[in-house]
C-alpha positions as CSV (number, residue, x, y, z in Angstrom):
1,M,-34.2,-2.4,7.2
2,Q,-33.2,-5.2,5.2
3,S,-30.6,-7.7,6.7
4,Y,-28.2,-10.3,5.0
5,T,-25.7,-12.6,6.3
6,W,-22.7,-13.2,4.4
7,A,-24.7,-16.6,2.9
8,R,-27.8,-14.8,2.2
9,V,-26.1,-12.2,0.1
10,L,-24.5,-14.5,-2.1
11,I,-27.9,-16.3,-2.6
12,A,-29.5,-12.9,-3.3
13,C,-26.4,-12.4,-5.4
14,T,-26.5,-15.0,-7.5
15,I,-30.2,-14.2,-8.7
16,I,-29.9,-10.8,-9.6
17,G,-26.1,-10.5,-10.4
18,S,-24.5,-8.1,-8.7
19,F,-20.9,-8.4,-7.7
20,L,-20.6,-10.4,-4.4
21,S,-18.2,-13.2,-4.4
22,G,-20.2,-16.5,-5.6
23,S,-18.0,-19.3,-3.1
24,L,-15.7,-19.3,-0.2
25,P,-12.0,-19.2,-1.1
26,A,-10.3,-23.0,-1.2
27,A,-8.6,-22.0,1.7
28,F,-11.6,-22.2,3.7
29,A,-13.1,-25.5,2.7
30,A,-14.2,-27.2,6.0
31,G,-11.6,-29.2,7.9
32,E,-8.8,-28.4,5.2
33,S,-7.1,-26.2,7.7
34,E,-6.7,-28.6,10.0
35,Y,-4.1,-30.7,8.4
36,L,-2.0,-27.4,7.5
37,P,0.8,-26.1,9.5
38,Q,0.3,-23.1,10.8
39,P,2.7,-19.5,10.3
40,K,3.4,-18.5,13.5
41,L,4.1,-14.7,14.7
42,P,8.0,-14.1,15.3
43,A,9.3,-13.6,18.6
44,F,10.1,-9.8,19.9
45,K,13.6,-10.8,21.0
46,H,14.6,-10.2,17.2
47,F,14.0,-6.8,16.5
48,E,13.1,-3.5,17.6
49,A,9.9,-2.5,15.8
50,A,7.7,-4.7,13.1
51,L,4.6,-4.1,11.4
52,L,2.1,-6.1,9.0
53,Q,-0.7,-3.5,7.2
54,D,-2.7,-4.2,4.3
55,A,-1.4,-2.6,1.1
56,Q,-4.5,-1.1,-0.1
57,T,-6.4,0.6,3.2
58,G,-4.0,0.8,5.6
59,Q,-5.3,-1.9,8.1
60,V,-2.6,-3.1,10.7
61,L,-2.5,-6.8,11.4
62,F,0.5,-6.8,13.4
63,S,2.3,-4.3,15.1
64,H,4.9,-4.0,17.8
65,N,7.0,-0.6,18.3
66,S,6.1,0.5,15.3
67,Q,5.5,4.1,17.2
68,K,9.2,3.9,18.2
69,I,11.7,6.2,16.4
70,W,14.7,4.3,14.9
71,P,17.4,4.7,12.4
72,Q,16.2,4.2,8.8
73,A,20.0,3.8,7.6
74,S,19.1,2.8,3.5
75,L,15.4,3.4,4.4
76,T,15.8,6.8,3.7
77,K,16.4,6.7,-0.4
78,M,12.5,5.2,-0.5
79,M,12.1,8.9,0.3
80,L,14.2,10.2,-2.7
81,G,12.6,8.1,-4.9
82,L,9.5,9.4,-4.4
83,I,10.7,12.9,-4.6
84,V,11.8,12.1,-8.0
85,F,8.6,9.7,-8.8
86,E,6.1,13.4,-7.9
87,E,9.0,15.3,-10.1
88,I,8.3,13.0,-13.1
89,E,5.0,13.9,-13.0
90,R,4.8,17.3,-12.8
91,G,6.9,16.7,-15.9
92,R,9.9,18.6,-13.8
93,A,12.2,15.4,-14.2
94,N,12.4,12.9,-17.2
95,L,13.8,9.6,-16.4
96,E,15.3,9.2,-19.6
97,T,17.4,12.4,-18.9
98,Q,21.5,12.0,-18.8
99,V,23.0,12.7,-15.4
100,T,26.5,13.8,-15.0
101,I,28.4,12.7,-12.0
102,S,29.7,14.8,-9.8
103,R,32.8,15.2,-7.3
104,R,30.9,14.4,-4.5
105,A,29.0,11.6,-5.4
106,S,32.3,10.2,-6.3
107,R,33.1,10.3,-3.1
108,T,30.7,8.8,-1.6
109,R,30.9,5.9,1.2
110,G,29.2,3.2,2.0
111,R,27.8,0.8,-0.5
112,T,28.0,2.3,-4.1
113,I,28.7,0.8,-7.8
114,S,31.8,3.1,-8.2
115,L,30.5,5.8,-9.7
116,R,33.4,8.0,-11.0
117,A,33.4,11.7,-11.6
118,G,32.6,13.2,-14.9
119,Q,30.3,9.8,-16.0
120,T,26.9,10.0,-17.6
121,F,23.5,8.0,-16.9
122,R,20.5,7.8,-17.7
123,L,18.2,8.7,-14.3
124,A,15.8,5.7,-14.8
125,E,19.1,3.7,-14.5
126,L,20.6,5.7,-11.5
127,L,17.1,5.8,-9.5
128,R,16.6,2.4,-10.3
129,A,20.4,1.2,-8.7
130,V,19.1,3.3,-5.9
131,L,16.4,1.2,-4.9
132,V,17.2,-1.8,-6.1
133,T,21.0,-2.6,-5.3
134,S,20.9,0.7,-2.6
135,A,24.0,2.4,-4.2
136,N,24.8,5.5,-2.0
137,D,26.6,7.2,-4.6
138,A,24.0,7.3,-6.8
139,A,21.5,8.9,-4.5
140,V,23.7,11.6,-4.3
141,A,24.1,12.2,-7.7
142,I,20.2,12.5,-8.2
143,A,20.0,14.0,-5.8
144,E,21.7,17.2,-6.9
145,H,20.4,16.6,-10.8
146,V,16.3,16.5,-9.3
147,C,17.0,19.0,-6.3
148,G,19.8,21.3,-7.3
149,S,21.7,20.4,-4.4
150,V,21.5,17.3,-1.6
151,S,20.8,20.3,1.2
152,Q,18.1,21.1,-0.7
153,C,16.8,17.9,-1.4
154,V,17.1,16.7,2.3
155,Q,14.4,20.4,2.7
156,R,12.3,18.4,0.2
157,M,11.7,15.0,1.8
158,N,11.3,16.4,5.3
159,A,8.4,18.9,3.8
160,R,7.0,15.5,1.8
161,A,7.3,13.4,4.9
162,R,5.2,16.3,7.0
163,Q,2.6,16.5,4.4
164,L,1.9,12.8,4.1
165,G,2.0,13.0,8.5
166,M,5.0,11.1,8.9
167,E,5.4,12.8,12.4
168,Q,8.0,10.4,14.1
169,T,9.5,11.1,10.6
170,R,13.7,13.0,10.2
171,Y,15.6,13.0,7.3
172,R,19.5,14.8,7.3
173,T,20.7,12.6,4.8
174,V,19.6,11.6,1.1
175,N,20.9,7.9,1.4
176,G,20.9,6.8,5.0
177,M,24.4,7.5,5.3
178,P,25.7,7.8,9.0
179,T,27.3,12.2,9.4
180,R,30.0,12.6,10.2
181,T,28.4,15.4,12.5
182,D,27.5,15.0,15.6
183,R,23.9,15.0,14.2
184,A,21.2,12.2,14.9
185,P,20.8,10.1,12.0
186,D,18.1,9.7,9.6
187,K,14.9,8.1,11.6
188,A,11.6,7.4,11.4
189,S,8.9,4.7,12.8
190,A,7.7,1.3,11.5
191,D,4.1,3.4,11.4
192,D,5.6,6.6,9.3
193,L,7.7,4.2,7.3
194,A,4.2,1.8,6.0
195,L,2.8,5.8,5.3
196,L,5.7,6.1,2.8
197,T,5.6,2.8,1.1
198,R,1.7,3.1,0.2
199,T,2.4,6.3,-1.6
200,L,5.5,5.2,-3.1
201,L,3.7,1.9,-4.1
202,R,1.4,4.4,-6.6
203,H,4.4,4.3,-8.9
204,H,4.4,1.2,-11.3
205,H,8.4,1.5,-11.6
206,V,9.1,0.8,-8.0
207,L,7.5,-2.8,-8.1
208,A,8.5,-3.4,-11.5
209,W,12.6,-2.8,-10.7
210,T,12.4,-4.2,-7.1
211,S,11.0,-7.4,-7.9
212,Q,14.0,-8.2,-9.7
213,P,16.8,-10.6,-8.4
214,S,18.9,-8.1,-10.5
215,M,19.4,-5.6,-12.0
216,P,22.3,-4.6,-14.9
217,F,24.1,-1.3,-15.0
218,G,26.1,0.4,-17.3
219,R,27.7,0.1,-20.8
220,H,29.0,-3.6,-19.5
221,R,25.8,-4.4,-18.2
222,K,27.2,-5.9,-15.0
223,H,24.5,-7.1,-12.9
224,L,23.8,-6.0,-9.8
225,P,22.5,-8.0,-6.7
226,N,18.9,-6.9,-5.4
227,T,19.4,-6.4,-1.4
228,N,16.2,-7.3,-0.7
229,R,16.9,-11.4,-0.8
230,L,13.0,-12.1,-0.1
231,V,12.2,-11.2,-4.1
232,G,13.0,-14.6,-6.1
233,R,12.8,-16.7,-2.8
234,I,9.4,-16.2,-1.1
235,H,6.3,-16.4,-2.7
236,G,4.5,-12.5,-3.7
237,V,7.0,-11.0,-2.6
238,D,8.0,-8.3,-4.9
239,G,9.6,-5.2,-3.3
240,L,10.9,-2.7,-1.5
241,K,14.2,-2.0,0.8
242,T,16.6,-2.9,2.9
243,G,18.8,-0.5,5.0
244,F,22.0,-1.4,7.3
245,T,23.9,0.7,9.7
246,N,25.8,0.0,13.1
247,K,23.4,2.3,15.1
248,A,20.1,0.9,12.8
249,R,21.2,-3.0,12.7
250,F,19.5,-4.5,10.0
251,N,16.2,-3.3,8.6
252,L,13.7,-3.9,6.0
253,V,10.5,-2.6,4.4
254,T,9.2,-5.4,1.8
255,T,5.9,-6.1,0.3
256,A,4.2,-9.3,-1.6
257,Q,1.1,-9.6,-3.0
258,R,-0.9,-13.2,-3.5
259,G,-4.2,-13.0,-5.0
260,P,-6.2,-9.4,-4.2
261,L,-4.0,-9.0,-1.3
262,R,-1.1,-7.1,-0.7
263,L,0.8,-7.2,2.7
264,I,3.5,-4.6,3.6
265,A,5.9,-5.8,6.5
266,I,8.2,-3.9,8.2
267,V,11.1,-4.8,10.2
268,L,13.4,-2.6,12.4
269,G,16.8,-2.8,14.0
270,G,17.0,-7.2,13.7
271,K,19.5,-8.7,15.3
272,T,21.1,-10.0,12.0
273,S,20.7,-9.6,8.3
274,R,19.2,-13.1,8.1
275,M,16.8,-12.4,11.3
276,R,15.0,-9.5,9.5
277,F,14.4,-11.6,6.7
278,R,13.2,-14.3,9.0
279,V,11.2,-12.0,10.5
280,A,9.1,-10.4,7.6
281,E,9.1,-13.5,6.1
282,D,7.1,-15.0,9.1
283,L,4.9,-11.7,9.2
284,L,3.7,-12.2,5.6
285,E,3.3,-15.9,6.1
286,W,0.8,-15.4,9.0
287,G,-0.8,-12.6,7.2
288,F,-1.7,-14.4,4.1
289,A,-2.6,-17.2,6.3
290,N,-4.6,-15.6,8.1
291,F,-6.3,-13.3,6.6
292,T,-8.7,-12.8,3.4
293,R,-10.1,-9.9,1.4
294,L,-13.8,-10.2,0.8
295,P,-15.1,-8.6,-2.7
296,L,-18.8,-7.7,-1.3
297,I,-19.6,-5.1,-2.6
298,E,-18.2,-3.5,-6.2
299,G,-18.6,0.6,-6.5
300,G,-21.5,0.9,-9.0
301,S,-23.3,-1.9,-9.0
302,L,-26.8,-2.4,-8.0
303,L,-28.5,-3.3,-5.0
304,W,-30.5,-6.4,-4.5
305,V,-33.6,-4.1,-3.2
306,E,-36.1,-2.2,-5.1
307,V,-36.8,1.7,-3.8
308,R,-40.7,3.2,-4.9
309,V,-40.9,6.4,-6.0
310,E,-43.8,8.5,-5.6
311,N,-45.5,11.3,-8.0
312,G,-42.0,10.2,-10.9
313,N,-41.9,8.8,-14.0
314,L,-40.2,5.3,-12.9
315,S,-42.2,3.5,-10.2
316,A,-39.7,2.0,-8.8
317,F,-35.7,1.7,-8.9
318,Q,-32.8,0.0,-7.5
319,P,-30.1,2.1,-5.7
320,I,-26.1,1.8,-6.5
321,A,-23.2,1.3,-4.4
322,A,-21.5,4.3,-4.6
323,A,-18.1,2.8,-3.7
324,T,-16.2,-0.4,-3.4
325,S,-16.6,-2.7,-0.4
326,A,-13.4,-5.1,0.2
327,P,-12.7,-5.9,3.4
328,L,-9.9,-7.2,5.3
329,I,-10.8,-10.2,7.3
330,P,-10.0,-13.0,10.0
331,K,-10.5,-16.3,7.7
332,G,-11.9,-17.3,11.3
333,D,-14.6,-14.5,11.1
334,V,-15.8,-14.6,7.3
335,G,-19.2,-16.8,9.2
336,A,-19.7,-13.6,11.2
337,V,-19.8,-10.8,8.1
338,S,-23.1,-9.5,7.3
339,I,-24.9,-6.7,4.9
340,A,-27.4,-4.0,5.8
341,L,-29.3,-2.0,4.0
342,Q,-30.6,1.1,5.9
343,L,-32.5,2.5,2.7
344,P,-36.3,3.8,2.7
345,T,-39.1,1.9,0.8
346,Q,-40.6,4.8,-1.3
347,V,-38.9,8.4,-2.2
348,A,-40.7,11.4,-3.2
349,A,-40.0,12.9,-6.7
350,P,-37.8,13.9,-8.4
351,V,-35.4,12.0,-7.5
352,F,-31.5,13.4,-8.7
353,R,-28.6,11.3,-10.0
354,N,-26.0,10.0,-7.1
355,Q,-28.3,11.8,-4.6
356,V,-27.7,9.8,-1.1
357,L,-30.5,7.8,0.2
358,G,-29.3,5.5,2.6
359,E,-26.3,3.4,3.6
360,I,-24.7,-0.3,3.1
361,V,-23.5,-1.4,6.0
362,V,-21.0,-4.2,6.6
363,R,-20.2,-5.6,9.4
364,R,-18.3,-8.3,11.6
365,G,-20.0,-9.5,14.3
366,K,-21.0,-6.2,16.0
367,Q,-18.1,-4.4,14.7
368,T,-18.7,-1.9,11.9
369,V,-16.5,-3.2,8.9
370,A,-17.2,-0.2,6.2
371,T,-20.2,2.1,5.8
372,I,-21.1,2.6,2.1
373,P,-23.4,5.5,0.5
374,A,-26.7,3.9,-1.0
375,V,-27.4,6.7,-4.2
376,S,-29.6,6.8,-7.4
377,P,-28.3,5.6,-10.5
378,S,-30.0,8.3,-12.5
379,D,-32.5,11.3,-12.5
380,I,-35.8,10.4,-11.9
381,P,-38.3,13.4,-12.6
382,Q,-41.9,14.1,-11.8
383,A,-44.4,12.4,-13.5
384,R,-46.2,14.9,-16.1
385,W,-49.7,14.1,-14.1
386,A,-47.7,14.9,-11.3
387,H,-46.7,18.6,-12.6
388,A,-50.4,18.9,-14.1
389,R,-51.5,18.3,-10.6
390,Q,-49.8,20.8,-9.0
């Protein structure tokens, strides 16, 4: 087994041209962090539940009561958005379709954009109003148009939640408004909402819309504000959704990207609107200050060793990495990252393309961060003389 520490891997890659980060980020320069104020985590007393997660891998960086079931309020609209985008992918809906506003939609309570029965708007315009400015009436109109009725849409939302593994989630409405019956409100946990967020972010319209401080709407292009006040104020924040009811208090799902790192921050039950934004800001700043993504290995790149071939038409070859490894690492632990290759020194022909030969093991100290198969880059048949000898 050949083992390389992080520093030695960098040297090896300079020689052989494999894809590894050639230098540490500037934030790791010796002594620099000693002179910068370090962000602190928020006090628990200001919220009911919170979660900070890596958007790419789902790795949890901070968690407090993340499995606590809590009223969603308008965070419910995130699942409505996912249903619509997935219908568009299947060819069953189109963002350019004209949607006629029903009498029921026009009578929706809470935060609305004053839709009137009989008006028509593009589905894209209504969906953007739902995600950006949290329009309850637009949510009802979309549910009726895409699913046939509000009740059918709620069924679809619950079914999709189960498919995603959102075990603590229950939808009663399409917009998170309190019902007039004794039924419980729409509920979820921060863990479940993180699952939903990561799935929703695969659809490029989401961040294209929710990254704007306001949105034009209607024939007169009236500008409606983004309810996420972190957009345009905190570096990298480009989404995603707010929620409020008396029972839920102040909820927020937000996301930000800086360089190769995208984080998701979720706050449930904030004591005030200002506090939910402050808590989310603190979580994001703490995450970006304390973690970094290390681009160690790129899928398909040649590894820095050779494997000999017995009886092959090639005498040796360099295996390749079957997948990419770019783990999220605490900045203080960068020096403890190592890569070990667990490969045979020799294999017998024939060797087949993508044949698993061994493993690339990425560790942080004694903890295994990632295990990636090392595979053959091509077919290597037996040599002709080897066939003749047989």
